[in-house]
N, C-alpha and C positions, 0 to 999 in steps of 0.2 A: 367390175364396179363393186365397191364395198358399201356397207350400210351407212357409213359416215358421209358419203358423197352427197345424198340429198340434203343432209343437215348443213353441210358446207355451202351448197348451192343456195339454200334458203337464207343462210346468214349473209352471203354476198349480196343477194337481192335486197334483203332488209336494210343493210347498210347503205346500199345505193339509193334506195327510196328515201331512207331517213336523211341522207345528205341533201337530197333535193327538197325535202319538206322540213327543214330545220325549224321554222316557226311553229309548225303543227306539232312537232316532236317536243318542243319546249312547253307548249300549253298542255299537251297530254301527259308529259312527265310530272307536271305539278298537279294536274287535275285528277289523275287516276291513281293517286297514292292510296286512297281507301280501297280501291279494287285490288291492288297488290297486297295490301294487308289482309283483306278477306281471303284471297287465294292462299296466302301463306298460313293463315290461321285455320283453314279448313282441314279437319282431321278425318272426316268421314269420306266415304266413297261417294263420288257424284259431283262435287264442286258446286253444290246448290247455293251456298253462301256467296261464293265468288261471282257466280252468274247473276244472282239477284242484286247484289251490291253493284256489280259492274254495269249492269244494264241501266240501273237508276243513275249511277254516276256518269255514265256516258250520255244519258238523257239530259243531265244538267250541264254537260260540257258542250253539247251540240250547238246551242245558240251562239256561243262564243267562237266555236270553230267555223260555223258558216259565215259569221262576220269576218273572221280572219281570211277565209278562203275567197270570199267574193268581193271584199273591199280592198284590203291591202295585205298581201301575204309577205310581210316583212318581219324581221326580228324585232324591230321597234314596236310594231303592232302587237306581237306576241308578249313582249315585256309589259306593254300597257294593259293587256288582259290579265296577266298573272299578278300585277300590282294593284288590281282593282279589288276592293273589299267585297263588292257585290258579286263579282265573279267567284271569289272564294266561298262566299255564302251559298251560291248556286251549286258549285262543285261538291262541297262537303254536306250541304243540306240535303241534296238529292241522294247522296251516299247514305246519309243517316236514315232517310226514308226507306232505302233499300235494306238497311240493317233492321229497321222496324218490321218491314214485310217479312224478312227472313225469320225474325224472332216470333212473330205472331201467327204465322201460317200453320205451324204444327198444332197449336192449340185450337185454332178454328177448325182444322180438318178433323181432329179427334173429337171435338164437340159435335160436329156434323155426323160423324160416323156413329157416335153414341146415340144421338137422336134417331138416326135411321135404324139402328139395331133395336132401340126401344119400341119404335113403331112396328117393326117386324115381329117382335115378341108379342105385342098386343094383338096383332093380326093373327098370329099363329095360335094364341090362346083362345081367341074367338072361334077360330076354325075347329079347335079341339073341343070346345063346349058344344059346337054344332054337331060334331061327330058323336059325342057322348049322348046327345039327345036323340040322334038318329039310330045309333047302334047299341046303346046301352052302356052301363058303367064298365063293362069288361074291356073296352078299348082305351080306358083311362089308365090301365096298368102300365107302368113304365117298364120297357124292355131293358133287361140288363144281361149281357152275355155271361155264360157260365164261368169263364175264367175271372171275370170281375167280381162275381158273387163269391167265389172261393177266396179271392184276395181280401174282400171286405169282411168275410166271416173270420178269416185268420187274424186280421187286424183288430177286430172287435174282441176276439178271444184273448189276444195279447194285452189289450188295454184293460180288460175287465178282470184278468187273473190277479190275485193279490201278489204283491212283490215280496219275495222271500230273500232275506239277506242272512248270510251266516257271519257271525262275528267269532273270531278265534279268541280263545281265552289267553290272557297274557301269560307269558312264561315267567316262572318265578325267578326272581333275581337272587341268586344264590348265596 
């Protein structure tokens, strides 16, 4: 058995199911275009954009798919769905909401993390003041490893030393 055998098997199964469900395939091929675009445009590792847009896009498609499945699973019903303006509004409106969620989420998460970090800093400074009151000002001294002290001293010496430049005298033009 080679590695291509499972792919071939899956392809045969997908084609067989697709042939039995042609009206569903027609609706999904029109409705899930934003999901395909999101998956193609995703450059980062993880497919987060495709998953976000795809889930919202599928949520907008499901009411029409359930009508198709439980009322009349015919090509005519599928064509009626994809020619409906309201259906297109639902398909692409929900996909737009998915894009909005994908665009806004990183900013919301970073704001939350910044607030949490700020709260932790405030709490740690209060504990530091408490330790200074308990143990005295000696605990307030900042610990700095020796190799960092040497690097900082070398950097300070390099920036405070006057810059010496040598300018060569022009050669006489003969």
